[in-house]
Predicted model as a PDB file, atoms N, CA, C, CB and O in Angstrom, pLDDT in the B-factor column:
MODEL        1                                                                  
ATOM      1  N   MET A   1     167.775  91.642 247.956  1.00 55.00           N  
ATOM      2  CA  MET A   1     167.944  93.059 248.071  1.00 55.00           C  
ATOM      3  C   MET A   1     166.652  93.833 247.238  1.00 55.00           C  
ATOM      4  CB  MET A   1     169.477  93.449 247.444  1.00 55.00           C  
ATOM      5  O   MET A   1     166.392  93.756 246.037  1.00 55.00           O  
ATOM      6  N   THR A   2     166.147  94.381 247.995  1.00 64.00           N  
ATOM      7  CA  THR A   2     164.776  95.383 247.445  1.00 64.00           C  
ATOM      8  C   THR A   2     165.184  96.686 247.208  1.00 64.00           C  
ATOM      9  CB  THR A   2     163.496  95.569 248.540  1.00 64.00           C  
ATOM     10  O   THR A   2     166.072  97.254 247.844  1.00 64.00           O  
ATOM     11  N   LYS A   3     164.487  97.206 246.217  1.00 74.00           N  
ATOM     12  CA  LYS A   3     164.827  98.542 245.717  1.00 74.00           C  
ATOM     13  C   LYS A   3     163.953  99.514 246.544  1.00 74.00           C  
ATOM     14  CB  LYS A   3     164.566  98.684 244.113  1.00 74.00           C  
ATOM     15  O   LYS A   3     162.737  99.399 246.698  1.00 74.00           O  
ATOM     16  N   GLU A   4     164.691 100.428 247.021  1.00 83.00           N  
ATOM     17  CA  GLU A   4     164.048 101.496 247.888  1.00 83.00           C  
ATOM     18  C   GLU A   4     163.300 102.457 246.922  1.00 83.00           C  
ATOM     19  CB  GLU A   4     165.175 102.322 248.798  1.00 83.00           C  
ATOM     20  O   GLU A   4     163.874 103.027 245.994  1.00 83.00           O  
ATOM     21  N   ILE A   5     162.059 102.588 247.189  1.00 89.00           N  
ATOM     22  CA  ILE A   5     161.033 103.484 246.273  1.00 89.00           C  
ATOM     23  C   ILE A   5     161.038 104.782 246.800  1.00 89.00           C  
ATOM     24  CB  ILE A   5     159.479 102.978 246.248  1.00 89.00           C  
ATOM     25  O   ILE A   5     160.650 104.875 247.964  1.00 89.00           O  
ATOM     26  N   TRP A   6     161.417 105.907 246.170  1.00 90.00           N  
ATOM     27  CA  TRP A   6     161.109 107.378 246.597  1.00 90.00           C  
ATOM     28  C   TRP A   6     159.947 107.942 245.881  1.00 90.00           C  
ATOM     29  CB  TRP A   6     162.317 108.326 246.332  1.00 90.00           C  
ATOM     30  O   TRP A   6     159.301 108.877 246.354  1.00 90.00           O  
ATOM     31  N   PHE A   7     159.672 107.389 244.744  1.00 91.00           N  
ATOM     32  CA  PHE A   7     158.505 107.978 243.950  1.00 91.00           C  
ATOM     33  C   PHE A   7     157.645 106.824 243.468  1.00 91.00           C  
ATOM     34  CB  PHE A   7     159.007 108.867 242.679  1.00 91.00           C  
ATOM     35  O   PHE A   7     158.158 105.772 243.088  1.00 91.00           O  
ATOM     36  N   LYS A   8     156.301 107.029 243.486  1.00 89.00           N  
ATOM     37  CA  LYS A   8     155.407 105.875 243.089  1.00 89.00           C  
ATOM     38  C   LYS A   8     154.708 106.505 241.712  1.00 89.00           C  
ATOM     39  CB  LYS A   8     154.204 105.435 244.406  1.00 89.00           C  
ATOM     40  O   LYS A   8     154.706 107.688 241.373  1.00 89.00           O  
ATOM     41  N   ARG A   9     154.188 105.511 241.103  1.00 86.00           N  
ATOM     42  CA  ARG A   9     153.512 105.876 239.815  1.00 86.00           C  
ATOM     43  C   ARG A   9     152.156 106.574 240.127  1.00 86.00           C  
ATOM     44  CB  ARG A   9     153.270 104.564 238.901  1.00 86.00           C  
ATOM     45  O   ARG A   9     151.436 106.215 241.059  1.00 86.00           O  
ATOM     46  N   LYS A  10     151.875 107.539 239.330  1.00 84.00           N  
ATOM     47  CA  LYS A  10     150.584 108.258 239.645  1.00 84.00           C  
ATOM     48  C   LYS A  10     149.433 107.316 239.284  1.00 84.00           C  
ATOM     49  CB  LYS A  10     150.451 109.659 238.828  1.00 84.00           C  
ATOM     50  O   LYS A  10     149.504 106.447 238.415  1.00 84.00           O  
ATOM     51  N   THR A  11     148.285 107.602 240.101  1.00 82.00           N  
ATOM     52  CA  THR A  11     147.119 106.678 239.910  1.00 82.00           C  
ATOM     53  C   THR A  11     146.507 107.012 238.453  1.00 82.00           C  
ATOM     54  CB  THR A  11     145.964 106.894 241.147  1.00 82.00           C  
ATOM     55  O   THR A  11     146.144 106.121 237.685  1.00 82.00           O  
ATOM     56  N   TYR A  12     146.434 108.367 238.157  1.00 87.00           N  
ATOM     57  CA  TYR A  12     145.890 108.655 236.859  1.00 87.00           C  
ATOM     58  C   TYR A  12     147.063 109.612 236.073  1.00 87.00           C  
ATOM     59  CB  TYR A  12     144.355 109.438 237.048  1.00 87.00           C  
ATOM     60  O   TYR A  12     147.781 110.322 236.777  1.00 87.00           O  
ATOM     61  N   GLY A  13     147.199 109.610 234.905  1.00 85.00           N  
ATOM     62  CA  GLY A  13     148.176 110.438 234.167  1.00 85.00           C  
ATOM     63  C   GLY A  13     149.436 109.619 234.041  1.00 85.00           C  
ATOM     64  O   GLY A  13     149.572 108.418 234.273  1.00 85.00           O  
ATOM     65  N   TRP A  14     150.397 110.560 233.599  1.00 84.00           N  
ATOM     66  CA  TRP A  14     151.810 110.228 233.466  1.00 84.00           C  
ATOM     67  C   TRP A  14     152.560 110.646 234.664  1.00 84.00           C  
ATOM     68  CB  TRP A  14     152.405 110.859 232.253  1.00 84.00           C  
ATOM     69  O   TRP A  14     152.125 111.577 235.342  1.00 84.00           O  
ATOM     70  N   GLY A  15     153.796 109.958 235.024  1.00 82.00           N  
ATOM     71  CA  GLY A  15     154.772 110.528 235.877  1.00 82.00           C  
ATOM     72  C   GLY A  15     154.729 109.863 237.103  1.00 82.00           C  
ATOM     73  O   GLY A  15     154.135 108.787 237.168  1.00 82.00           O  
ATOM     74  N   TRP A  16     155.330 110.398 238.192  1.00 86.00           N  
ATOM     75  CA  TRP A  16     155.616 109.895 239.397  1.00 86.00           C  
ATOM     76  C   TRP A  16     155.178 110.904 240.509  1.00 86.00           C  
ATOM     77  CB  TRP A  16     157.049 109.556 239.440  1.00 86.00           C  
ATOM     78  O   TRP A  16     155.042 112.084 240.186  1.00 86.00           O  
ATOM     79  N   THR A  17     154.959 110.532 241.736  1.00 90.00           N  
ATOM     80  CA  THR A  17     154.606 111.510 242.743  1.00 90.00           C  
ATOM     81  C   THR A  17     155.592 110.972 243.862  1.00 90.00           C  
ATOM     82  CB  THR A  17     152.918 111.547 243.161  1.00 90.00           C  
ATOM     83  O   THR A  17     155.982 109.806 243.826  1.00 90.00           O  
ATOM     84  N   PRO A  18     155.973 111.828 244.829  1.00 91.00           N  
ATOM     85  CA  PRO A  18     156.832 111.475 245.923  1.00 91.00           C  
ATOM     86  C   PRO A  18     156.050 110.594 246.883  1.00 91.00           C  
ATOM     87  CB  PRO A  18     157.378 112.729 246.628  1.00 91.00           C  
ATOM     88  O   PRO A  18     154.902 110.832 247.256  1.00 91.00           O  
ATOM     89  N   ALA A  19     156.795 109.545 247.246  1.00 90.00           N  
ATOM     90  CA  ALA A  19     156.323 108.326 247.966  1.00 90.00           C  
ATOM     91  C   ALA A  19     156.869 108.349 249.619  1.00 90.00           C  
ATOM     92  CB  ALA A  19     156.945 106.937 247.099  1.00 90.00           C  
ATOM     93  O   ALA A  19     156.228 107.927 250.582  1.00 90.00           O  
ATOM     94  N   THR A  20     157.957 108.842 249.639  1.00 92.00           N  
ATOM     95  CA  THR A  20     158.793 109.001 251.038  1.00 92.00           C  
ATOM     96  C   THR A  20     159.358 110.359 251.188  1.00 92.00           C  
ATOM     97  CB  THR A  20     160.055 107.972 251.142  1.00 92.00           C  
ATOM     98  O   THR A  20     159.260 111.196 250.291  1.00 92.00           O  
ATOM     99  N   TRP A  21     159.914 110.570 252.252  1.00 94.00           N  
ATOM    100  CA  TRP A  21     160.460 111.805 252.779  1.00 94.00           C  
ATOM    101  C   TRP A  21     161.585 112.127 251.745  1.00 94.00           C  
ATOM    102  CB  TRP A  21     161.005 111.659 254.346  1.00 94.00           C  
ATOM    103  O   TRP A  21     161.727 113.300 251.400  1.00 94.00           O  
ATOM    104  N   GLN A  22     162.404 111.142 251.224  1.00 93.00           N  
ATOM    105  CA  GLN A  22     163.543 111.396 250.302  1.00 93.00           C  
ATOM    106  C   GLN A  22     162.828 112.065 249.029  1.00 93.00           C  
ATOM    107  CB  GLN A  22     164.406 109.950 249.917  1.00 93.00           C  
ATOM    108  O   GLN A  22     163.282 113.105 248.552  1.00 93.00           O  
ATOM    109  N   GLY A  23     161.675 111.423 248.486  1.00 93.00           N  
ATOM    110  CA  GLY A  23     161.246 111.967 247.266  1.00 93.00           C  
ATOM    111  C   GLY A  23     160.692 113.476 247.489  1.00 93.00           C  
ATOM    112  O   GLY A  23     160.811 114.351 246.631  1.00 93.00           O  
ATOM    113  N   TRP A  24     160.113 113.656 248.666  1.00 95.00           N  
ATOM    114  CA  TRP A  24     159.632 115.079 248.839  1.00 95.00           C  
ATOM    115  C   TRP A  24     160.912 116.117 249.061  1.00 95.00           C  
ATOM    116  CB  TRP A  24     158.587 115.135 250.169  1.00 95.00           C  
ATOM    117  O   TRP A  24     160.870 117.313 248.775  1.00 95.00           O  
ATOM    118  N   VAL A  25     161.983 115.472 249.590  1.00 96.00           N  
ATOM    119  CA  VAL A  25     163.082 116.378 249.520  1.00 96.00           C  
ATOM    120  C   VAL A  25     163.731 116.687 248.209  1.00 96.00           C  
ATOM    121  CB  VAL A  25     164.035 115.913 250.334  1.00 96.00           C  
ATOM    122  O   VAL A  25     164.201 117.798 247.965  1.00 96.00           O  
ATOM    123  N   ILE A  26     163.751 115.704 247.384  1.00 95.00           N  
ATOM    124  CA  ILE A  26     164.340 115.910 246.020  1.00 95.00           C  
ATOM    125  C   ILE A  26     163.318 116.854 245.296  1.00 95.00           C  
ATOM    126  CB  ILE A  26     164.565 114.457 245.189  1.00 95.00           C  
ATOM    127  O   ILE A  26     163.780 117.706 244.538  1.00 95.00           O  
ATOM    128  N   THR A  27     162.002 116.767 245.469  1.00 95.00           N  
ATOM    129  CA  THR A  27     161.105 117.598 244.848  1.00 95.00           C  
ATOM    130  C   THR A  27     161.064 119.005 245.450  1.00 95.00           C  
ATOM    131  CB  THR A  27     159.818 116.979 244.884  1.00 95.00           C  
ATOM    132  O   THR A  27     160.822 119.936 244.682  1.00 95.00           O  
ATOM    133  N   GLY A  28     161.264 119.240 246.676  1.00 97.00           N  
ATOM    134  CA  GLY A  28     161.322 120.569 247.325  1.00 97.00           C  
ATOM    135  C   GLY A  28     162.656 121.223 246.778  1.00 97.00           C  
ATOM    136  O   GLY A  28     162.694 122.388 246.382  1.00 97.00           O  
ATOM    137  N   LEU A  29     163.787 120.337 246.790  1.00 96.00           N  
ATOM    138  CA  LEU A  29     165.006 121.051 246.313  1.00 96.00           C  
ATOM    139  C   LEU A  29     164.969 121.573 244.744  1.00 96.00           C  
ATOM    140  CB  LEU A  29     166.226 120.050 246.504  1.00 96.00           C  
ATOM    141  O   LEU A  29     165.553 122.575 244.334  1.00 96.00           O  
ATOM    142  N   TYR A  30     164.176 120.699 243.977  1.00 96.00           N  
ATOM    143  CA  TYR A  30     163.929 120.992 242.585  1.00 96.00           C  
ATOM    144  C   TYR A  30     163.290 122.455 242.575  1.00 96.00           C  
ATOM    145  CB  TYR A  30     162.947 119.851 241.901  1.00 96.00           C  
ATOM    146  O   TYR A  30     163.774 123.390 241.936  1.00 96.00           O  
ATOM    147  N   LEU A  31     162.169 122.533 243.347  1.00 96.00           N  
ATOM    148  CA  LEU A  31     161.429 123.772 243.273  1.00 96.00           C  
ATOM    149  C   LEU A  31     162.163 124.992 243.819  1.00 96.00           C  
ATOM    150  CB  LEU A  31     160.165 123.612 243.990  1.00 96.00           C  
ATOM    151  O   LEU A  31     161.964 126.084 243.286  1.00 96.00           O  
ATOM    152  N   ILE A  32     163.042 124.868 244.903  1.00 96.00           N  
ATOM    153  CA  ILE A  32     163.721 125.832 245.423  1.00 96.00           C  
ATOM    154  C   ILE A  32     164.793 126.455 244.439  1.00 96.00           C  
ATOM    155  CB  ILE A  32     164.270 125.328 246.606  1.00 96.00           C  
ATOM    156  O   ILE A  32     165.006 127.658 244.292  1.00 96.00           O  
ATOM    157  N   LEU A  33     165.389 125.469 243.830  1.00 94.00           N  
ATOM    158  CA  LEU A  33     166.357 125.766 242.804  1.00 94.00           C  
ATOM    159  C   LEU A  33     165.827 126.475 241.540  1.00 94.00           C  
ATOM    160  CB  LEU A  33     166.987 124.521 242.412  1.00 94.00           C  
ATOM    161  O   LEU A  33     166.475 127.354 240.971  1.00 94.00           O  
ATOM    162  N   ALA A  34     164.595 126.043 241.125  1.00 93.00           N  
ATOM    163  CA  ALA A  34     164.017 126.635 239.974  1.00 93.00           C  
ATOM    164  C   ALA A  34     163.551 128.039 240.348  1.00 93.00           C  
ATOM    165  CB  ALA A  34     162.870 125.773 239.431  1.00 93.00           C  
ATOM    166  O   ALA A  34     163.604 128.965 239.538  1.00 93.00           O  
ATOM    167  N   ILE A  35     163.078 128.182 241.635  1.00 93.00           N  
ATOM    168  CA  ILE A  35     162.668 129.690 242.022  1.00 93.00           C  
ATOM    169  C   ILE A  35     163.939 130.441 242.146  1.00 93.00           C  
ATOM    170  CB  ILE A  35     161.808 129.825 243.471  1.00 93.00           C  
ATOM    171  O   ILE A  35     163.918 131.622 241.800  1.00 93.00           O  
ATOM    172  N   THR A  36     165.028 129.935 242.584  1.00 91.00           N  
ATOM    173  CA  THR A  36     166.308 130.642 242.653  1.00 91.00           C  
ATOM    174  C   THR A  36     166.761 131.170 241.303  1.00 91.00           C  
ATOM    175  CB  THR A  36     167.366 129.734 243.214  1.00 91.00           C  
ATOM    176  O   THR A  36     167.144 132.329 241.141  1.00 91.00           O  
ATOM    177  N   PHE A  37     166.692 130.221 240.310  1.00 88.00           N  
ATOM    178  CA  PHE A  37     167.119 130.433 238.947  1.00 88.00           C  
ATOM    179  C   PHE A  37     166.104 131.655 238.437  1.00 88.00           C  
ATOM    180  CB  PHE A  37     167.002 128.960 238.019  1.00 88.00           C  
ATOM    181  O   PHE A  37     166.611 132.627 237.876  1.00 88.00           O  
ATOM    182  N   ALA A  38     164.785 131.595 238.623  1.00 87.00           N  
ATOM    183  CA  ALA A  38     163.868 132.436 238.186  1.00 87.00           C  
ATOM    184  C   ALA A  38     164.103 133.931 238.723  1.00 87.00           C  
ATOM    185  CB  ALA A  38     162.576 131.877 238.560  1.00 87.00           C  
ATOM    186  O   ALA A  38     163.997 134.950 238.041  1.00 87.00           O  
ATOM    187  N   SER A  39     164.439 133.857 240.072  1.00 86.00           N  
ATOM    188  CA  SER A  39     164.711 135.124 240.639  1.00 86.00           C  
ATOM    189  C   SER A  39     165.991 136.016 240.099  1.00 86.00           C  
ATOM    190  CB  SER A  39     164.867 134.853 242.057  1.00 86.00           C  
ATOM    191  O   SER A  39     166.110 137.202 240.408  1.00 86.00           O  
ATOM    192  N   THR A  40     166.841 135.390 239.343  1.00 82.00           N  
ATOM    193  CA  THR A  40     167.966 136.000 238.787  1.00 82.00           C  
ATOM    194  C   THR A  40     167.649 136.893 237.594  1.00 82.00           C  
ATOM    195  CB  THR A  40     168.912 134.979 238.418  1.00 82.00           C  
ATOM    196  O   THR A  40     168.471 137.694 237.150  1.00 82.00           O  
ATOM    197  N   LEU A  41     166.389 136.721 237.073  1.00 79.00           N  
ATOM    198  CA  LEU A  41     166.039 137.568 235.939  1.00 79.00           C  
ATOM    199  C   LEU A  41     165.167 138.578 236.461  1.00 79.00           C  
ATOM    200  CB  LEU A  41     165.385 136.820 234.788  1.00 79.00           C  
ATOM    201  O   LEU A  41     164.612 138.514 237.558  1.00 79.00           O  
ATOM    202  N   ASP A  42     165.048 139.715 235.454  1.00 78.00           N  
ATOM    203  CA  ASP A  42     164.213 140.763 235.645  1.00 78.00           C  
ATOM    204  C   ASP A  42     163.623 141.276 234.283  1.00 78.00           C  
ATOM    205  CB  ASP A  42     164.947 141.809 236.379  1.00 78.00           C  
ATOM    206  O   ASP A  42     163.839 140.578 233.292  1.00 78.00           O  
ATOM    207  N   ALA A  43     162.966 142.323 234.155  1.00 81.00           N  
ATOM    208  CA  ALA A  43     162.225 142.712 232.964  1.00 81.00           C  
ATOM    209  C   ALA A  43     163.180 142.932 231.799  1.00 81.00           C  
ATOM    210  CB  ALA A  43     161.399 143.979 233.228  1.00 81.00           C  
ATOM    211  O   ALA A  43     162.921 142.581 230.648  1.00 81.00           O  
ATOM    212  N   GLU A  44     164.363 143.569 232.198  1.00 84.00           N  
ATOM    213  CA  GLU A  44     165.210 144.081 231.152  1.00 84.00           C  
ATOM    214  C   GLU A  44     166.507 142.904 230.759  1.00 84.00           C  
ATOM    215  CB  GLU A  44     165.824 145.605 231.739  1.00 84.00           C  
ATOM    216  O   GLU A  44     167.425 143.191 229.991  1.00 84.00           O  
ATOM    217  N   SER A  45     166.381 141.660 231.392  1.00 79.00           N  
ATOM    218  CA  SER A  45     167.373 140.596 231.135  1.00 79.00           C  
ATOM    219  C   SER A  45     167.216 140.473 229.627  1.00 79.00           C  
ATOM    220  CB  SER A  45     167.105 139.163 231.973  1.00 79.00           C  
ATOM    221  O   SER A  45     166.149 140.387 229.020  1.00 79.00           O  
ATOM    222  N   PRO A  46     168.501 140.480 229.092  1.00 83.00           N  
ATOM    223  CA  PRO A  46     168.683 139.949 227.559  1.00 83.00           C  
ATOM    224  C   PRO A  46     168.437 138.529 227.403  1.00 83.00           C  
ATOM    225  CB  PRO A  46     170.140 140.179 227.000  1.00 83.00           C  
ATOM    226  O   PRO A  46     168.628 137.747 228.335  1.00 83.00           O  
ATOM    227  N   LEU A  47     168.005 138.149 226.222  1.00 81.00           N  
ATOM    228  CA  LEU A  47     167.858 136.754 225.747  1.00 81.00           C  
ATOM    229  C   LEU A  47     168.860 135.847 226.327  1.00 81.00           C  
ATOM    230  CB  LEU A  47     167.955 136.678 224.271  1.00 81.00           C  
ATOM    231  O   LEU A  47     168.579 134.804 226.918  1.00 81.00           O  
ATOM    232  N   SER A  48     170.123 136.334 226.114  1.00 82.00           N  
ATOM    233  CA  SER A  48     171.291 135.416 226.339  1.00 82.00           C  
ATOM    234  C   SER A  48     171.327 135.068 227.733  1.00 82.00           C  
ATOM    235  CB  SER A  48     172.634 136.026 225.930  1.00 82.00           C  
ATOM    236  O   SER A  48     171.624 133.923 228.074  1.00 82.00           O  
ATOM    237  N   GLU A  49     171.026 136.037 228.628  1.00 79.00           N  
ATOM    238  CA  GLU A  49     170.955 135.966 230.146  1.00 79.00           C  
ATOM    239  C   GLU A  49     169.981 134.952 230.445  1.00 79.00           C  
ATOM    240  CB  GLU A  49     170.557 137.323 230.846  1.00 79.00           C  
ATOM    241  O   GLU A  49     170.230 133.976 231.152  1.00 79.00           O  
ATOM    242  N   VAL A  50     168.858 135.188 229.899  1.00 79.00           N  
ATOM    243  CA  VAL A  50     167.674 134.219 230.107  1.00 79.00           C  
ATOM    244  C   VAL A  50     167.951 132.837 229.906  1.00 79.00           C  
ATOM    245  CB  VAL A  50     166.571 134.522 229.225  1.00 79.00           C  
ATOM    246  O   VAL A  50     167.650 131.930 230.682  1.00 79.00           O  
ATOM    247  N   MET A  51     168.583 132.726 228.741  1.00 84.00           N  
ATOM    248  CA  MET A  51     168.965 131.292 228.347  1.00 84.00           C  
ATOM    249  C   MET A  51     169.989 130.563 229.244  1.00 84.00           C  
ATOM    250  CB  MET A  51     169.544 131.307 226.945  1.00 84.00           C  
ATOM    251  O   MET A  51     169.889 129.380 229.570  1.00 84.00           O  
ATOM    252  N   PHE A  52     171.087 131.482 229.641  1.00 82.00           N  
ATOM    253  CA  PHE A  52     172.223 130.794 230.461  1.00 82.00           C  
ATOM    254  C   PHE A  52     172.035 130.806 231.885  1.00 82.00           C  
ATOM    255  CB  PHE A  52     173.546 131.429 230.223  1.00 82.00           C  
ATOM    256  O   PHE A  52     172.669 130.023 232.594  1.00 82.00           O  
ATOM    257  N   THR A  53     171.131 131.716 232.410  1.00 81.00           N  
ATOM    258  CA  THR A  53     170.884 131.741 233.825  1.00 81.00           C  
ATOM    259  C   THR A  53     169.670 131.074 234.328  1.00 81.00           C  
ATOM    260  CB  THR A  53     170.843 133.045 234.242  1.00 81.00           C  
ATOM    261  O   THR A  53     169.462 130.825 235.515  1.00 81.00           O  
ATOM    262  N   PHE A  54     168.801 130.772 233.242  1.00 84.00           N  
ATOM    263  CA  PHE A  54     167.452 130.275 233.709  1.00 84.00           C  
ATOM    264  C   PHE A  54     167.055 129.115 232.822  1.00 84.00           C  
ATOM    265  CB  PHE A  54     166.328 131.426 233.657  1.00 84.00           C  
ATOM    266  O   PHE A  54     166.651 128.114 233.414  1.00 84.00           O  
ATOM    267  N   ALA A  55     167.100 129.085 231.569  1.00 87.00           N  
ATOM    268  CA  ALA A  55     166.447 128.187 230.519  1.00 87.00           C  
ATOM    269  C   ALA A  55     167.324 126.897 230.875  1.00 87.00           C  
ATOM    270  CB  ALA A  55     166.577 128.776 228.780  1.00 87.00           C  
ATOM    271  O   ALA A  55     166.893 125.909 231.469  1.00 87.00           O  
ATOM    272  N   LEU A  56     168.549 127.067 230.437  1.00 91.00           N  
ATOM    273  CA  LEU A  56     169.542 125.941 230.504  1.00 91.00           C  
ATOM    274  C   LEU A  56     169.591 125.124 231.833  1.00 91.00           C  
ATOM    275  CB  LEU A  56     170.919 126.509 230.263  1.00 91.00           C  
ATOM    276  O   LEU A  56     169.327 123.924 231.910  1.00 91.00           O  
ATOM    277  N   PRO A  57     169.968 125.936 232.876  1.00 90.00           N  
ATOM    278  CA  PRO A  57     169.926 125.186 234.268  1.00 90.00           C  
ATOM    279  C   PRO A  57     168.573 124.470 234.518  1.00 90.00           C  
ATOM    280  CB  PRO A  57     170.163 126.239 235.499  1.00 90.00           C  
ATOM    281  O   PRO A  57     168.485 123.375 235.074  1.00 90.00           O  
ATOM    282  N   LEU A  58     167.613 125.136 234.091  1.00 93.00           N  
ATOM    283  CA  LEU A  58     166.178 124.457 234.443  1.00 93.00           C  
ATOM    284  C   LEU A  58     166.069 123.293 233.661  1.00 93.00           C  
ATOM    285  CB  LEU A  58     164.873 125.377 234.136  1.00 93.00           C  
ATOM    286  O   LEU A  58     165.584 122.266 234.137  1.00 93.00           O  
ATOM    287  N   ILE A  59     166.507 123.366 232.420  1.00 95.00           N  
ATOM    288  CA  ILE A  59     166.459 122.043 231.604  1.00 95.00           C  
ATOM    289  C   ILE A  59     167.238 120.885 232.243  1.00 95.00           C  
ATOM    290  CB  ILE A  59     167.054 122.270 230.162  1.00 95.00           C  
ATOM    291  O   ILE A  59     166.748 119.762 232.361  1.00 95.00           O  
ATOM    292  N   PHE A  60     168.502 121.216 232.659  1.00 95.00           N  
ATOM    293  CA  PHE A  60     169.380 120.157 233.126  1.00 95.00           C  
ATOM    294  C   PHE A  60     168.762 119.756 234.510  1.00 95.00           C  
ATOM    295  CB  PHE A  60     170.958 120.648 233.230  1.00 95.00           C  
ATOM    296  O   PHE A  60     168.832 118.569 234.831  1.00 95.00           O  
ATOM    297  N   LEU A  61     168.155 120.662 235.364  1.00 95.00           N  
ATOM    298  CA  LEU A  61     167.671 120.366 236.514  1.00 95.00           C  
ATOM    299  C   LEU A  61     166.372 119.425 236.435  1.00 95.00           C  
ATOM    300  CB  LEU A  61     167.455 121.599 237.170  1.00 95.00           C  
ATOM    301  O   LEU A  61     166.111 118.567 237.278  1.00 95.00           O  
ATOM    302  N   THR A  62     165.698 119.672 235.450  1.00 95.00           N  
ATOM    303  CA  THR A  62     164.408 118.860 235.104  1.00 95.00           C  
ATOM    304  C   THR A  62     164.735 117.462 234.676  1.00 95.00           C  
ATOM    305  CB  THR A  62     163.576 119.542 233.934  1.00 95.00           C  
ATOM    306  O   THR A  62     164.072 116.516 235.102  1.00 95.00           O  
ATOM    307  N   ILE A  63     165.838 117.284 233.762  1.00 96.00           N  
ATOM    308  CA  ILE A  63     166.366 116.098 233.454  1.00 96.00           C  
ATOM    309  C   ILE A  63     166.798 115.312 234.691  1.00 96.00           C  
ATOM    310  CB  ILE A  63     167.428 116.308 232.552  1.00 96.00           C  
ATOM    311  O   ILE A  63     166.420 114.163 234.917  1.00 96.00           O  
ATOM    312  N   THR A  64     167.615 116.013 235.471  1.00 95.00           N  
ATOM    313  CA  THR A  64     168.137 115.175 236.579  1.00 95.00           C  
ATOM    314  C   THR A  64     167.018 114.928 237.590  1.00 95.00           C  
ATOM    315  CB  THR A  64     169.372 115.860 237.282  1.00 95.00           C  
ATOM    316  O   THR A  64     167.209 113.948 238.309  1.00 95.00           O  
ATOM    317  N   LEU A  65     165.932 115.589 237.787  1.00 93.00           N  
ATOM    318  CA  LEU A  65     164.606 115.225 238.518  1.00 93.00           C  
ATOM    319  C   LEU A  65     164.073 113.972 237.953  1.00 93.00           C  
ATOM    320  CB  LEU A  65     163.487 116.359 238.383  1.00 93.00           C  
ATOM    321  O   LEU A  65     163.866 113.004 238.685  1.00 93.00           O  
ATOM    322  N   VAL A  66     163.813 113.938 236.536  1.00 91.00           N  
ATOM    323  CA  VAL A  66     163.210 112.778 235.848  1.00 91.00           C  
ATOM    324  C   VAL A  66     163.984 111.509 235.964  1.00 91.00           C  
ATOM    325  CB  VAL A  66     163.037 113.074 234.425  1.00 91.00           C  
ATOM    326  O   VAL A  66     163.421 110.420 236.080  1.00 91.00           O  
ATOM    327  N   ARG A  67     165.324 111.660 235.932  1.00 92.00           N  
ATOM    328  CA  ARG A  67     166.289 110.591 236.048  1.00 92.00           C  
ATOM    329  C   ARG A  67     166.403 109.968 237.348  1.00 92.00           C  
ATOM    330  CB  ARG A  67     167.542 111.044 235.690  1.00 92.00           C  
ATOM    331  O   ARG A  67     166.646 108.767 237.462  1.00 92.00           O  
ATOM    332  N   ILE A  68     166.205 110.887 238.514  1.00 91.00           N  
ATOM    333  CA  ILE A  68     166.187 110.361 239.921  1.00 91.00           C  
ATOM    334  C   ILE A  68     164.952 109.586 240.059  1.00 91.00           C  
ATOM    335  CB  ILE A  68     166.252 111.492 241.015  1.00 91.00           C  
ATOM    336  O   ILE A  68     164.915 108.458 240.550  1.00 91.00           O  
ATOM    337  N   ALA A  69     163.793 110.329 239.543  1.00 89.00           N  
ATOM    338  CA  ALA A  69     162.380 109.753 239.707  1.00 89.00           C  
ATOM    339  C   ALA A  69     162.286 108.261 238.962  1.00 89.00           C  
ATOM    340  CB  ALA A  69     161.235 110.855 239.006  1.00 89.00           C  
ATOM    341  O   ALA A  69     161.611 107.345 239.430  1.00 89.00           O  
ATOM    342  N   TYR A  70     162.989 108.165 237.850  1.00 87.00           N  
ATOM    343  CA  TYR A  70     162.928 106.891 237.101  1.00 87.00           C  
ATOM    344  C   TYR A  70     163.912 105.955 237.779  1.00 87.00           C  
ATOM    345  CB  TYR A  70     163.273 107.079 235.545  1.00 87.00           C  
ATOM    346  O   TYR A  70     163.601 104.767 237.698  1.00 87.00           O  
ATOM    347  N   LEU A  71     165.018 106.234 238.422  1.00 88.00           N  
ATOM    348  CA  LEU A  71     165.698 105.305 239.044  1.00 88.00           C  
ATOM    349  C   LEU A  71     165.203 104.979 240.419  1.00 88.00           C  
ATOM    350  CB  LEU A  71     166.979 105.677 239.052  1.00 88.00           C  
ATOM    351  O   LEU A  71     165.342 103.864 240.922  1.00 88.00           O  
ATOM    352  N   LYS A  72     164.657 105.929 240.972  1.00 87.00           N  
ATOM    353  CA  LYS A  72     164.079 105.467 242.411  1.00 87.00           C  
ATOM    354  C   LYS A  72     162.488 105.384 242.561  1.00 87.00           C  
ATOM    355  CB  LYS A  72     164.581 106.534 243.548  1.00 87.00           C  
ATOM    356  O   LYS A  72     161.896 105.553 243.627  1.00 87.00           O  
ATOM    357  N   GLY A  73     161.894 105.102 241.348  1.00 84.00           N  
ATOM    358  CA  GLY A  73     160.460 105.046 241.132  1.00 84.00           C  
ATOM    359  C   GLY A  73     159.947 103.637 241.030  1.00 84.00           C  
ATOM    360  O   GLY A  73     160.631 102.680 240.665  1.00 84.00           O  
ATOM    361  N   TYR A  74     158.738 103.594 241.368  1.00 75.00           N  
ATOM    362  CA  TYR A  74     158.050 102.268 241.139  1.00 75.00           C  
ATOM    363  C   TYR A  74     157.146 102.425 240.033  1.00 75.00           C  
ATOM    364  CB  TYR A  74     157.272 101.752 242.368  1.00 75.00           C  
ATOM    365  O   TYR A  74     156.428 103.424 239.992  1.00 75.00           O  
ATOM    366  N   PHE A  75     157.098 101.504 239.085  1.00 65.00           N  
ATOM    367  CA  PHE A  75     156.430 101.597 237.806  1.00 65.00           C  
ATOM    368  C   PHE A  75     155.143 100.779 237.646  1.00 65.00           C  
ATOM    369  CB  PHE A  75     157.363 101.195 236.778  1.00 65.00           C  
ATOM    370  O   PHE A  75     154.312 101.156 236.820  1.00 65.00           O  
ATOM    371  N   PHE A  76     154.916  99.618 238.431  1.00 58.00           N  
ATOM    372  CA  PHE A  76     153.814  98.753 238.292  1.00 58.00           C  
ATOM    373  C   PHE A  76     152.872  98.705 239.463  1.00 58.00           C  
ATOM    374  CB  PHE A  76     154.290  97.460 238.024  1.00 58.00           C  
ATOM    375  O   PHE A  76     151.881  97.976 239.429  1.00 58.00           O  
TER     376      PHE A  76                                                      
ENDMDL                                                                          
END                                                                             
């Protein structure tokens, strides 16, 4: 059984880059959700709203993206 690779190791630097359409879908979904969270804010948003409607969801979203890339990525 071979591991299906969605992300490959970058040639230079740290991290992964999408290698298949599944990797691009995950990356696109991440960007769409990050933009959606950012669009909920305005100039008069209090700090608590910024934390709970943007910062915390973005942190969890980023952790999820890194975990998926780690599990579905190629390292060597």
